[in-house]
Backbone as ProteinMPNN parsed JSONL, in Angstrom:
{"seq_chain_A": "MKVIKFGAVWCSGCLVMKPRWAEIESENTWLQTEMHDFDEDKEAVEKYGITDTLPAFVFLDKDGNEFLRMTGEVDKDKLVAIINENKER", "coords_chain_A": {"N_chain_A": [[0.841, -1.173, 0.0], [0.363, 2.274, -0.647], [0.568, 5.758, 0.085], [-0.246, 8.757, -1.349], [0.459, 12.007, -0.738], [-0.82, 15.292, -0.752], [-0.161, 18.728, -0.511], [0.269, 22.19, 0.52], [2.176, 25.198, 1.059], [0.6, 27.29, 1.926], [-1.542, 26.143, 3.129], [-3.382, 25.611, 5.927], [-4.434, 23.29, 7.134], [-2.697, 21.427, 6.143], [-0.391, 21.93, 7.569], [-1.192, 21.043, 10.047], [-1.504, 18.335, 9.531], [1.039, 17.448, 8.828], [2.906, 16.778, 11.07], [1.342, 14.736, 12.123], [1.257, 12.781, 10.116], [3.985, 12.26, 10.1], [4.35, 10.945, 12.55], [2.749, 8.653, 12.104], [4.111, 7.491, 9.949], [6.595, 6.943, 11.13], [5.86, 5.023, 12.955], [4.939, 3.021, 11.35], [6.869, 1.697, 9.511], [6.944, 0.225, 7.173], [5.123, 1.357, 5.492], [4.586, 2.978, 2.447], [5.031, 6.263, 1.353], [4.42, 9.342, -0.382], [5.084, 12.736, -0.931], [3.634, 15.611, -2.318], [3.838, 18.917, -3.516], [1.233, 21.121, -4.0], [1.404, 23.489, -5.501], [3.82, 23.274, -6.814], [4.239, 20.758, -8.019], [2.8, 20.14, -10.564], [2.399, 18.093, -12.411], [1.913, 15.697, -10.958], [-0.323, 16.595, -9.547], [-2.183, 16.964, -11.616], [-2.233, 14.342, -12.661], [-3.471, 12.885, -10.599], [-5.794, 14.297, -10.331], [-6.172, 16.377, -8.445], [-7.757, 18.871, -6.555], [-7.949, 22.269, -5.274], [-8.712, 21.704, -2.721], [-7.318, 21.004, 0.074], [-5.444, 19.472, 2.794], [-4.825, 16.597, 0.673], [-5.208, 13.099, 0.329], [-4.258, 10.221, -1.264], [-4.901, 6.892, -1.509], [-3.277, 4.004, -2.496], [-3.334, 0.692, -3.856], [-1.186, -2.272, -3.929], [-0.865, -2.647, -6.628], [-0.986, -0.166, -7.645], [-3.478, 0.962, -7.939], [-6.027, 3.229, -7.154], [-7.819, 3.191, -4.112], [-8.978, 4.65, -2.154], [-9.722, 8.002, -1.209], [-9.027, 10.904, 0.568], [-9.702, 14.085, 2.072], [-8.707, 17.105, 3.772], [-8.328, 17.66, 7.357], [-7.565, 14.792, 9.085], [-8.23, 12.527, 11.686], [-5.63, 10.979, 13.551], [-6.051, 8.373, 14.601], [-8.086, 7.417, 12.938], [-6.787, 7.366, 10.435], [-4.748, 5.495, 10.997], [-6.299, 3.226, 11.478], [-7.44, 2.818, 8.924], [-5.111, 2.361, 7.445], [-4.118, 0.016, 8.704], [-6.24, -1.753, 8.178], [-6.013, -2.038, 5.466], [-3.456, -2.849, 4.799], [-2.513, -5.083, 3.461], [-3.252, -4.732, 0.89]], "CA_chain_A": [[0.0, 0.0, 0.0], [1.092, 3.533, -0.741], [-0.252, 6.95, 0.259], [0.263, 9.952, -2.003], [-0.035, 13.144, 0.04], [-0.737, 16.578, -1.439], [-0.308, 19.866, 0.38], [0.828, 23.465, 0.061], [2.669, 26.014, 2.173], [-0.476, 28.196, 2.361], [-2.639, 25.303, 3.62], [-3.277, 25.431, 7.381], [-4.684, 21.881, 7.443], [-1.478, 20.68, 5.797], [0.515, 22.108, 8.701], [-1.697, 20.17, 11.108], [-1.325, 16.939, 9.147], [2.452, 17.088, 8.641], [3.436, 15.986, 12.195], [0.492, 13.554, 12.296], [1.783, 11.787, 9.179], [5.347, 11.898, 10.536], [4.17, 9.922, 13.59], [2.23, 7.428, 11.484], [5.177, 6.903, 9.138], [7.638, 6.396, 12.009], [5.296, 3.849, 13.617], [4.617, 2.033, 10.31], [7.998, 1.904, 8.597], [6.657, -0.492, 5.931], [4.196, 2.163, 4.689], [5.185, 3.839, 1.434], [4.335, 7.538, 1.178], [5.009, 10.342, -1.263], [4.511, 14.057, -0.676], [3.702, 16.507, -3.469], [3.392, 20.285, -3.285], [0.17, 21.477, -4.934], [1.822, 24.582, -6.378], [5.08, 22.992, -7.501], [4.251, 19.49, -8.744], [1.559, 20.133, -11.353], [2.245, 16.805, -13.096], [1.244, 14.778, -10.023], [-1.642, 17.173, -9.259], [-3.047, 16.638, -12.76], [-2.354, 12.884, -12.759], [-4.427, 12.392, -9.604], [-6.995, 15.131, -10.335], [-6.27, 17.055, -7.149], [-8.255, 20.247, -6.579], [-7.324, 23.058, -4.209], [-9.181, 21.245, -1.419], [-6.124, 20.383, 0.648], [-4.606, 18.444, 2.212], [-5.485, 15.473, 0.013], [-4.481, 11.85, 0.507], [-4.701, 9.203, -2.209], [-4.439, 5.581, -1.071], [-3.107, 3.093, -3.624], [-2.992, -0.689, -3.516], [0.15, -2.651, -4.393], [-0.852, -2.57, -8.089], [-1.063, 1.238, -8.021], [-4.862, 1.367, -8.142], [-6.597, 4.01, -6.053], [-8.973, 2.589, -3.459], [-9.562, 5.597, -1.208], [-9.223, 9.369, -1.282], [-9.511, 11.707, 1.689], [-9.224, 15.463, 2.097], [-8.872, 17.808, 5.036], [-7.66, 17.144, 8.549], [-8.091, 13.475, 9.451], [-7.695, 12.061, 12.962], [-4.585, 9.963, 13.455], [-6.635, 7.056, 14.849], [-8.821, 7.013, 11.738], [-5.786, 7.026, 9.423], [-4.093, 4.254, 11.4], [-7.266, 2.144, 11.259], [-7.513, 2.594, 7.473], [-3.835, 1.769, 7.033], [-4.055, -1.358, 9.206], [-7.251, -2.559, 7.501], [-5.682, -2.185, 4.046], [-2.004, -3.009, 4.631], [-2.231, -6.194, 2.535], [-3.695, -4.372, -0.468]], "C_chain_A": [[0.887, 1.237, 0.0], [0.107, 4.683, -0.553], [0.463, 8.115, -0.41], [-0.378, 11.135, -1.291], [0.181, 14.425, -0.77], [-0.993, 17.699, -0.437], [0.29, 21.113, -0.246], [1.243, 24.287, 1.277], [1.581, 26.929, 2.74], [-1.646, 27.456, 3.022], [-2.489, 25.044, 5.126], [-3.514, 23.983, 7.793], [-3.471, 21.006, 7.15], [-0.459, 20.769, 6.931], [0.106, 21.229, 9.874], [-1.359, 18.714, 10.801], [0.14, 16.511, 9.059], [3.019, 16.297, 9.825], [2.626, 14.713, 12.444], [0.988, 12.43, 11.377], [3.179, 11.349, 9.583], [5.282, 10.814, 11.605], [3.736, 8.595, 12.986], [3.333, 6.721, 10.708], [6.287, 6.306, 10.008], [7.159, 5.135, 12.72], [4.996, 2.712, 12.638], [5.664, 2.145, 9.211], [7.815, 1.192, 7.253], [5.817, 0.35, 4.967], [4.959, 3.056, 3.715], [4.359, 5.108, 1.318], [5.132, 8.414, 0.219], [4.328, 11.657, -0.955], [4.711, 14.92, -1.911], [3.156, 17.879, -3.075], [2.411, 20.675, -4.388], [0.623, 22.524, -5.948], [3.041, 24.247, -7.232], [5.058, 21.727, -8.348], [2.947, 19.31, -9.53], [1.327, 18.807, -12.065], [1.502, 15.813, -12.207], [-0.162, 15.275, -9.699], [-2.623, 16.818, -10.377], [-3.275, 15.133, -12.862], [-3.429, 12.349, -11.82], [-5.683, 13.26, -9.492], [-7.234, 15.851, -9.026], [-6.771, 18.483, -7.349], [-7.562, 21.021, -5.463], [-7.928, 22.772, -2.836], [-8.065, 20.392, -0.815], [-6.22, 20.337, 2.166], [-5.441, 17.335, 1.581], [-4.58, 14.254, 0.131], [-5.091, 10.799, -0.404], [-4.064, 7.878, -1.792], [-4.426, 4.64, -2.269], [-2.814, 1.685, -3.13], [-1.641, -1.035, -4.135], [0.271, -2.657, -5.912], [-0.954, -1.13, -8.586], [-2.461, 1.746, -8.3], [-5.388, 2.104, -6.917], [-7.794, 3.276, -5.458], [-9.63, 3.519, -2.447], [-8.915, 6.957, -1.409], [-9.852, 10.137, -0.128], [-8.95, 13.119, 1.562], [-9.455, 16.049, 3.49], [-8.076, 17.167, 6.162], [-8.346, 15.845, 8.971], [-7.426, 13.047, 10.754], [-6.668, 10.955, 12.742], [-5.167, 8.566, 13.624], [-7.379, 6.532, 13.631], [-7.853, 6.593, 10.64], [-5.123, 5.69, 9.741], [-5.026, 3.067, 11.167], [-7.369, 1.806, 9.773], [-6.251, 1.899, 6.979], [-3.762, 0.304, 7.462], [-5.049, -2.282, 8.499], [-6.835, -2.894, 6.059], [-4.216, -2.492, 3.782], [-1.638, -4.115, 3.652], [-2.634, -5.881, 1.093], [-2.548, -4.02, -1.363]], "O_chain_A": [[1.985, 1.252, 0.556], [-1.045, 4.598, -0.978], [1.611, 8.426, -0.095], [-1.602, 11.254, -1.245], [1.227, 14.614, -1.391], [-1.915, 17.628, 0.376], [0.753, 21.096, -1.387], [0.727, 24.096, 2.378], [1.637, 27.301, 3.912], [-2.627, 28.08, 3.426], [-1.573, 24.339, 5.547], [-2.859, 23.494, 8.713], [-3.241, 19.99, 7.807], [0.248, 19.804, 7.218], [0.957, 20.729, 10.609], [-0.977, 17.953, 11.691], [0.445, 15.327, 9.202], [3.575, 15.222, 9.604], [3.169, 13.719, 12.926], [1.121, 11.282, 11.8], [3.526, 10.179, 9.423], [6.069, 9.867, 11.576], [4.285, 7.544, 13.314], [3.478, 5.502, 10.794], [6.856, 5.273, 9.657], [7.968, 4.269, 13.054], [4.82, 1.567, 13.054], [5.379, 2.629, 8.116], [8.488, 1.544, 6.284], [5.802, 0.088, 3.764], [5.861, 3.795, 4.109], [3.135, 5.05, 1.2], [6.338, 8.247, 0.04], [3.116, 11.691, -0.739], [5.8, 14.966, -2.483], [2.14, 17.981, -2.387], [2.729, 20.57, -5.572], [0.262, 22.45, -7.123], [3.264, 24.877, -8.267], [5.807, 21.641, -9.321], [2.116, 18.459, -9.213], [0.179, 18.43, -12.301], [0.562, 15.159, -12.659], [-1.092, 14.476, -9.586], [-3.757, 16.42, -10.112], [-4.396, 14.696, -13.124], [-4.205, 11.469, -12.192], [-6.545, 12.994, -8.654], [-8.366, 15.93, -8.55], [-6.271, 19.211, -8.206], [-6.686, 20.485, -4.784], [-7.683, 23.517, -1.887], [-7.9, 19.22, -1.154], [-6.995, 21.086, 2.761], [-6.614, 17.159, 1.912], [-3.356, 14.356, 0.045], [-6.287, 10.517, -0.331], [-2.84, 7.76, -1.73], [-5.428, 4.494, -2.968], [-2.136, 1.499, -2.12], [-1.02, -0.196, -4.787], [1.383, -2.67, -6.439], [-1.002, -0.887, -9.792], [-2.627, 2.841, -8.839], [-5.212, 1.655, -5.785], [-8.669, 2.801, -6.181], [-10.71, 3.221, -1.938], [-7.732, 7.062, -1.732], [-11.053, 10.036, 0.122], [-7.866, 13.323, 1.016], [-10.274, 15.561, 4.268], [-7.269, 16.262, 5.948], [-9.558, 15.812, 9.186], [-6.214, 13.184, 10.914], [-6.822, 10.108, 11.862], [-4.815, 7.661, 12.868], [-7.314, 5.341, 13.324], [-8.069, 5.576, 9.982], [-4.954, 4.851, 8.857], [-4.583, 2.015, 10.706], [-7.382, 0.631, 9.405], [-6.32, 0.959, 6.187], [-3.383, -0.555, 6.665], [-4.748, -3.449, 8.248], [-7.257, -3.91, 5.506], [-3.773, -2.401, 2.637], [-0.554, -4.084, 3.069], [-2.385, -6.676, 0.187], [-2.754, -3.696, -2.533]]}, "name": "protein", "num_of_chains": 1, "seq": "MKVIKFGAVWCSGCLVMKPRWAEIESENTWLQTEMHDFDEDKEAVEKYGITDTLPAFVFLDKDGNEFLRMTGEVDKDKLVAIINENKER"}
């Protein structure tokens, strides 16, 4: 499983989520993540159809197929539950 994260320097929710994701990633070292800046990485923004509703998180299975998309501030417990439920995908 992989999570593609999108954010921007002007996004207050992104600032909230940054340390939350850092904790999740340090506790789940197997989890693959990628971070893209909304204003700087237009190729990834277009590829995944990201709007200016940020932060945005795209969850991919091991074949690279999207199975979940979330936006905004998400509780750490909710993210961890989703990650644990889908870790074999």
